C-alpha positions in Angstrom: -73.8 -97.1 -58.4 -70.3 -98.2 -57.5 -68.6 -94.9 -58.5 -71.2 -93.0 -56.5 -70.6 -95.2 -53.5 -66.8 -94.6 -53.7 -67.4 -90.9 -54.0 -69.8 -90.9 -51.0 -67.3 -92.7 -48.8 -64.5 -90.4 -49.6 -66.3 -87.1 -49.1 -66.6 -87.2 -45.3 -63.0 -88.2 -45.0 -62.0 -85.2 -47.0 -64.3 -82.7 -45.2 -62.7 -83.5 -41.9 -59.3 -81.9 -42.7 -60.9 -78.9 -44.3 -63.0 -78.2 -41.2 -59.9 -78.5 -39.1 -58.1 -76.0 -41.4 -61.1 -73.6 -41.2 -61.1 -73.7 -37.4 -57.3 -73.3 -37.2 -57.3 -70.4 -39.6 -60.1 -68.5 -37.8 -58.2 -69.0 -34.5 -55.0 -67.5 -36.1 -57.1 -64.6 -37.5 -58.5 -63.8 -34.0 -55.0 -63.9 -32.4 -53.5 -61.6 -35.0 -56.5 -59.3 -35.1 -56.3 -58.4 -31.4 -52.7 -57.5 -31.6 -53.5 -54.6 -34.0 -57.2 -53.7 -33.9 -56.7 -52.0 -30.5 -54.1 -49.5 -31.7 -56.4 -47.1 -33.5 -58.8 -47.1 -30.6 -56.3 -46.0 -28.0 -57.1 -42.3 -28.0 -60.8 -43.1 -27.5 -60.0 -45.6 -24.8 -57.9 -43.0 -23.1 -60.6 -40.4 -23.1 -63.3 -42.8 -22.1 -61.5 -44.3 -19.1 -59.4 -41.2 -18.2 -56.0 -42.8 -18.6 -52.7 -41.5 -19.9 -49.8 -42.9 -22.0 -48.7 -45.6 -19.5 -52.2 -46.9 -19.2 -52.6 -47.1 -23.0 -49.3 -48.9 -23.3 -50.6 -51.6 -20.9 -53.7 -52.1 -23.0 -51.4 -53.1 -25.9 -48.7 -54.8 -23.9 -51.0 -56.7 -21.6 -51.9 -58.9 -24.5 -48.6 -59.1 -26.2 -46.6 -59.7 -23.1 -48.4 -62.7 -21.7 -48.8 -64.1 -25.2 -45.0 -64.1 -25.6 -44.3 -65.2 -22.0 -46.5 -68.3 -22.2 -45.8 -69.4 -25.8 -42.7 -71.5 -24.9 -44.6 -73.8 -22.6 -48.0 -73.7 -24.3 -46.8 -76.3 -26.9 -46.0 -78.7 -24.1 -49.4 -78.1 -22.5 -51.0 -78.6 -25.9 -49.3 -82.0 -26.3 -50.1 -83.0 -22.7 -53.9 -82.4 -22.8 -54.4 -82.9 -26.6 -54.4 -80.3 -29.3 -58.2 -80.3 -29.8 -58.9 -79.8 -26.1 -56.3 -77.1 -25.8 -57.7 -75.3 -28.8 -61.3 -75.5 -27.6 -60.3 -74.3 -24.1 -58.2 -71.4 -25.5 -61.0 -70.3 -27.8 -63.6 -70.3 -25.1 -61.3 -68.3 -22.8 -60.5 -65.9 -25.6 -64.2 -65.2 -26.2 -64.9 -64.7 -22.5 -61.9 -62.3 -22.1 -63.0 -60.4 -25.2 -66.5 -59.9 -23.6 -64.8 -58.8 -20.4 -62.7 -56.2 -22.3 -65.8 -54.7 -23.9 -67.7 -54.6 -20.6 -64.8 -53.2 -18.6 -65.7 -50.4 -16.1 -62.1 -49.2 -15.9 -58.5 -49.6 -16.8 -57.6 -52.3 -14.3 -60.3 -54.7 -15.5 -59.4 -54.0 -19.1 -55.7 -54.8 -18.6 -56.5 -58.0 -16.7 -58.9 -59.1 -19.4 -56.2 -58.4 -22.0 -53.7 -60.5 -20.0 -56.3 -63.4 -20.2 -56.7 -62.8 -23.9 -53.0 -63.2 -24.3 -52.9 -66.4 -22.3 -55.7 -67.8 -24.4 -53.9 -66.8 -27.6 -50.7 -68.5 -26.4 -52.5 -71.8 -26.1 -54.5 -71.4 -29.4 -51.4 -70.7 -31.5 -49.5 -74.0 -31.1 -52.8 -76.0 -30.8 -54.0 -74.7 -34.2 -50.7 -75.8 -35.8 -50.8 -79.1 -34.0 -54.3 -79.8 -35.4 -53.1 -79.1 -38.9 -50.1 -81.4 -38.4 -52.3 -84.2 -37.1 -55.0 -83.9 -39.8 -52.8 -83.4 -42.8 -50.3 -86.3 -42.7 -49.2 -85.8 -46.3 -46.2 -83.4 -46.3 -47.3 -81.6 -49.5 -50.9 -81.1 -48.3 -49.7 -80.0 -44.9 -47.5 -77.4 -46.5 -50.4 -76.1 -48.5 -52.6 -76.1 -45.4 -50.1 -74.1 -43.4 -49.9 -71.6 -46.3 -53.7 -71.2 -46.1 -53.5 -70.9 -42.3 -51.1 -68.0 -42.6 -53.6 -66.2 -44.8 -55.8 -65.8 -41.6 -53.0 -63.8 -40.0 -52.2 -61.8 -43.1 -55.9 -60.8 -43.5 -56.1 -59.8 -39.8 -52.9 -57.7 -40.1 -54.4 -55.9 -43.1 -57.9 -55.5 -41.7 -57.1 -54.7 -38.0 -56.5 -51.0 -38.2 -59.3 -50.4 -40.7 -61.8 -52.5 -38.9 -60.8 -51.0 -35.6 -61.3 -47.5 -37.0 -64.6 -48.3 -38.5 -66.0 -49.8 -35.3 -64.8 -46.9 -33.2 -66.3 -44.4 -35.5 -69.7 -46.2 -35.8 -70.3 -48.0 -32.5 -67.6 -47.0 -30.1 -64.3 -48.6 -29.0 -65.9 -51.4 -26.9 -66.9 -53.1 -30.2 -63.3 -53.7 -31.2 -63.6 -56.5 -28.5 -67.2 -57.5 -29.1 -66.4 -58.2 -32.8 -64.4 -61.3 -31.6 -67.6 -63.0 -30.3 -69.2 -63.8 -33.7 -65.9 -64.9 -35.1 -65.3 -67.1 -32.0 -68.8 -68.6 -32.4 -68.0 -69.5 -36.0 -64.7 -71.0 -35.0 -66.3 -73.0 -32.2 -69.0 -74.3 -34.6 -66.2 -75.7 -36.8 -64.3 -76.9 -33.7 -67.1 -79.2 -32.7 -66.5 -81.2 -35.9 -62.8 -81.5 -35.3 -61.7 -85.1 -34.5 -60.2 -86.0 -31.2 -56.4 -85.4 -30.7 -54.0 -87.8 -29.0 -52.4 -86.9 -25.7 -48.7 -87.0 -25.8 -46.2 -87.2 -23.0 -44.8 -83.7 -22.2 -43.3 -82.2 -19.1 -44.0 -78.6 -18.1 -41.0 -76.5 -17.0 -42.7 -74.7 -14.1 -39.6 -72.8 -12.8 -38.8 -71.7 -16.4 -42.3 -70.5 -17.0 -42.6 -68.6 -13.7 -39.3 -66.8 -14.1 -40.1 -66.0 -17.7 -43.4 -64.2 -16.7 -41.7 -62.4 -13.9 -38.7 -61.3 -16.0 -40.8 -60.0 -18.9 -43.4 -58.4 -16.7 -40.9 -56.6 -14.5 -38.9 -55.4 -17.5 -42.0 -54.1 -19.3 -43.3 -52.4 -16.1 -40.0 -50.8 -15.5 -39.8 -49.3 -19.0 -43.4 -48.2 -19.2 -43.5 -46.6 -15.7 -40.0 -45.3 -16.1 -41.1 -43.3 -19.1 -44.1 -42.0 -17.2 -42.5 -41.3 -13.8 -38.8 -41.3 -14.3 -36.2 -44.1 -14.3 -34.8 -42.9 -10.9 -38.0 -43.8 -9.0 -37.4 -46.6 -6.4 -40.2 -48.8 -7.7 -39.0 -48.5 -11.3 -35.4 -49.4 -10.3 -36.6 -52.3 -8.2 -38.7 -53.7 -11.1 -35.7 -53.6 -13.4 -33.6 -55.3 -10.8 -36.2 -58.0 -10.5 -36.2 -58.5 -14.2 -32.4 -59.1 -14.2 -32.6 -61.5 -11.3 -35.6 -63.4 -12.8 -33.8 -63.6 -16.2 -30.7 -65.0 -14.5 -32.8 -67.6 -12.6 -34.5 -68.5 -15.9 -31.2 -69.2 -17.6 -30.0 -71.2 -14.7 -33.1 -73.3 -14.8 -32.7 -73.9 -18.5 -29.1 -75.0 -18.1 -29.7 -77.4 -15.2 -33.3 -78.5 -15.6 -34.1 -82.0 -16.9 -36.9 -80.8 -19.2 -36.1 -77.1 -20.1 -38.7 -75.1 -22.1 -35.8 -73.4 -24.0 -33.1 -75.8 -25.1 -29.9 -73.7 -24.7 -27.9 -75.8 -27.3 -30.0 -74.1 -29.9 -28.0 -70.9 -29.3 -24.8 -72.6 -30.4 -25.9 -71.9 -33.9 -25.2 -68.4 -35.2 -28.1 -68.9 -37.7 -30.5 -69.4 -34.8 -29.1 -66.4 -32.8 -29.3 -64.1 -35.8 -32.7 -65.3 -36.7 -34.1 -64.5 -33.2 -32.5 -61.0 -33.2 -33.9 -60.2 -36.6 -37.3 -61.5 -35.6 -37.3 -59.3 -32.5 -36.4 -56.2 -34.5 -38.9 -56.8 -37.3 -41.8 -57.0 -34.9 -40.4 -54.1 -32.9 -40.4 -51.8 -35.9 -43.8 -52.9 -37.2 -45.9 -53.0 -34.0 -44.0 -50.1 -32.5 -44.6 -48.1 -35.7 -48.3 -48.8 -35.8 -48.5 -47.8 -32.1 -46.7 -44.5 -32.6 -48.4 -43.4 -35.8 -51.9 -44.3 -34.5 -51.3 -41.9 -31.7 -49.6 -39.3 -34.0 -52.4 -39.2 -36.6 -55.2 -38.9 -34.0 -53.6 -36.8 -31.2 -51.2 -34.6 -33.2 -53.1 -34.3 -36.5 -56.7 -34.6 -35.4 -57.6 -37.5 -37.7 -60.6 -39.7 -36.8 -60.1 -43.3 -35.8 -61.7 -44.4 -39.1 -59.5 -42.1 -41.2 -56.5 -43.3 -39.3 -57.4 -46.9 -40.0 -57.8 -46.1 -43.7 -54.3 -44.5 -43.8 -52.8 -47.8 -42.7 -54.2 -49.6 -45.7 -51.2 -48.9 -48.0 -48.9 -50.3 -45.3 -50.9 -53.5 -44.8 -52.7 -54.3 -48.0 -49.9 -56.1 -49.8 -48.6 -58.2 -46.9 -50.1 -61.5 -48.1 -48.8 -61.0 -51.7 -45.3 -60.0 -50.5 -45.3 -63.1 -48.2 -45.6 -65.3 -51.3 -43.0 -63.3 -53.2 -40.6 -63.9 -50.2 -40.9 -67.6 -50.5 -40.2 -67.5 -54.3 -37.2 -65.3 -53.8 -35.8 -67.5 -51.1 -36.3 -70.6 -53.3 -34.4 -68.9 -56.2 -31.7 -66.9 -54.4 -31.5 -68.4 -50.9 -33.2 -67.0 -47.8 -30.6 -64.4 -47.0 -31.6 -62.3 -50.0 -35.2 -61.5 -49.0 -34.3 -61.3 -45.3 -31.7 -58.6 -46.0 -33.7 -56.9 -48.6 -36.7 -56.7 -46.3 -34.6 -55.2 -43.5 -33.0 -52.6 -45.7 -36.4 -51.7 -47.1 -37.8 -51.3 -43.6 -34.7 -49.2 -42.5 -35.3 -46.8 -45.4 -38.9 -46.4 -44.5 -38.1 -45.8 -40.8 -35.4 -43.3 -41.7 -37.9 -41.4 -43.9 -40.4 -41.4 -41.1 -38.0 -39.4 -38.9 -38.7 -36.4 -41.2 -42.4 -36.4 -40.4 -43.5 -33.3 -38.6 -46.5 -31.3 -37.5 -47.3 -30.2 -41.1 -46.5 -33.2 -43.1 -49.4 -34.3 -45.3 -51.2 -37.4 -43.8 -51.2 -38.9 -47.3 -47.4 -38.6 -47.4 -47.2 -40.3 -43.9 -49.3 -43.2 -45.2 -46.9 -43.6 -48.2 -43.8 -43.4 -45.9 -45.1 -46.2 -43.8 -45.4 -48.6 -46.7 -41.7 -49.7 -46.8 -41.9 -50.7 -43.1 -44.9 -53.1 -43.7 -43.5 -54.5 -47.0 -40.0 -55.0 -45.5 -41.4 -57.2 -42.7 -43.6 -59.1 -45.1 -40.6 -59.8 -47.3 -38.3 -60.9 -44.5 -40.5 -63.0 -42.1 -41.4 -66.0 -44.3 -37.8 -66.5 -45.4 -36.5 -65.9 -41.9 -38.8 -68.7 -40.5 -37.8 -71.0 -43.3 -34.1 -70.3 -42.7 -34.4 -71.0 -39.0 -36.3 -74.3 -39.5 -34.0 -75.4 -42.2 -30.9 -74.8 -40.0 -32.4 -76.7 -37.0 -32.4 -80.4 -36.4 -35.9 -81.9 -36.9 -36.2 -82.9 -33.2 -35.8 -79.3 -32.2 -37.9 -77.6 -35.0 -40.9 -77.1 -32.7 -38.7 -75.5 -30.0 -37.0 -73.3 -32.6 -40.3 -72.1 -34.0 -41.7 -71.3 -30.6 -38.5 -69.4 -29.6 -38.7 -67.4 -32.9 -42.4 -66.5 -32.3 -41.6 -65.6 -28.7 -38.7 -63.3 -29.8 -41.0 -61.6 -32.2 -43.8 -61.0 -29.7 -41.2 -59.7 -27.1 -40.0 -57.3 -29.8 -43.4 -55.8 -30.2 -44.0 -55.5 -26.5 -40.7 -53.9 -25.7 -41.1 -51.5 -28.7 -44.4 -50.3 -27.4 -42.9 -49.8 -23.9 -39.8 -48.0 -25.1 -41.5 -45.9 -27.8 -44.2 -44.9 -25.3 -41.6 -43.8 -22.8 -40.0 -41.6 -25.5 -43.3 -40.1 -26.5 -44.0 -39.3 -22.9 -40.6 -37.5 -22.5 -40.2 -33.9 -21.6 -39.1 -32.9 -25.2 -42.6 -33.5 -26.6 -44.5 -36.0 -28.8 -42.9 -35.2 -32.1 -39.3 -35.4 -30.7 -40.1 -38.7 -29.1 -41.6 -40.0 -32.3 -38.5 -39.1 -34.3 -36.2 -40.7 -31.7 -38.4 -43.9 -31.8 -38.1 -44.1 -35.6 -34.4 -43.4 -35.5 -33.8 -46.1 -32.8 -35.8 -48.6 -34.8 -34.0 -47.8 -38.1 -30.6 -48.2 -36.4 -31.6 -51.5 -34.8 -32.9 -52.9 -38.1 -29.8 -51.8 -40.0 -27.6 -53.6 -37.5 -29.6 -56.8 -37.8 -29.4 -56.5 -41.6 -25.6 -56.3 -41.2 -25.7 -59.4 -38.9 -27.7 -61.3 -41.5 -25.0 -60.6 -44.1 -22.6 -62.6 -42.1 -24.6 -65.8 -42.7 -24.1 -68.0 -45.8 -26.4 -67.2 -48.8 -27.6 -70.6 -49.8 -29.7 -73.1 -47.8 -27.2 -75.9 -48.2 -24.5 -73.7 -46.8 -26.7 -72.7 -43.9 -27.1 -76.4 -43.0 -23.4 -76.9 -42.9 -22.9 -73.6 -41.0 -24.9 -74.8 -38.0 -22.3 -77.4 -37.3 -25.1 -79.9 -36.2 -26.3 -83.1 -37.8 -29.9 -82.9 -39.1 -31.3 -86.0 -37.5 -34.2 -87.7 -39.2 
């Protein structure tokens, strides 16, 4: 009986962390799914609600923009109220906003609901990682748990366009938001079994947060509306000026504030600066490419939402596998090798996509998109590891938040800029080619910048010029 007693006492202790991991992974799945599932539904949303290109851009960027703008301070909020409470509140808000998106009577309500979704996602992201950190104290087990957590995002990236296309074809575009509800209920069922989290002292940088939202919102508005109405319009010019002033106020607040949300000393490291620029461009090319070609396949080539989603499978199917390959390559050759290789692969794919025209076979388009997806999957894990390895431990959380923010901003700005090009007077196909050319040039430049960094991890540590404090 004694062995049985020992087994019984250990089982509940082991089930706790697994439940936490399941809840965290489902949350990350939902966050990643809603960044992509909407793209294949855009033409149907436009027809149903009677909106043009700028309105569709806001449906995408309303989510990504606020997600990026709030992410820097969401970690402090999570510490202050406790990771469990932050995750539960974010999850409930995300589900309610998803229902509001599906029930929307018009564009205005849809965009507001997408903003709320993005705010909820910004809270859920750091809270899910904090729950893993608290419930997996062993470093090896925690690393495995985080690897499993990333699978939730990889599955969402692969499934998003296909699931979105299938739902639009079978039940209508509103179900791309309703599908979040059963997944949220399952996550909430697991959440109720998550143990309480401690509250940690953390100060919120109110000035920094407000100026971030204003700067990013004004910039995105100026680019989107400038593409639709012209960049000489007074309201567009005013919004761009507001973005510049708000950005300057943000930097001043970070330099002088007692508890800045963005530690400016991080930017003394060239590794950090290059990592952020690369992260920005990788997301810009990926999310911008999905946005452009979702519209191209449906509006210019007459493909259904379901067929469009299926055409994205070659691009997204191998993301998880390539993520693992990236980690192995980085361990063997240093992080610079997979980061540069991924960027060059993406550049080649984007350059090839500039040749797509009105009569290019849709199967060929699907094949040409593959290098863009695989390039990002190869570069991002090694990029994240390189940044964290080159950052002192007491600033690792801030560095991770800044990288994720840079990536989300890249996606939001790409949708704004590419949408403006697509709306230009020269026509959709010309705007599409310019979008891909601009993305390819940017990714090639960041690849060259990455080559200026040392190849090996130990050299990267020395290159930062900072002590890695324990």
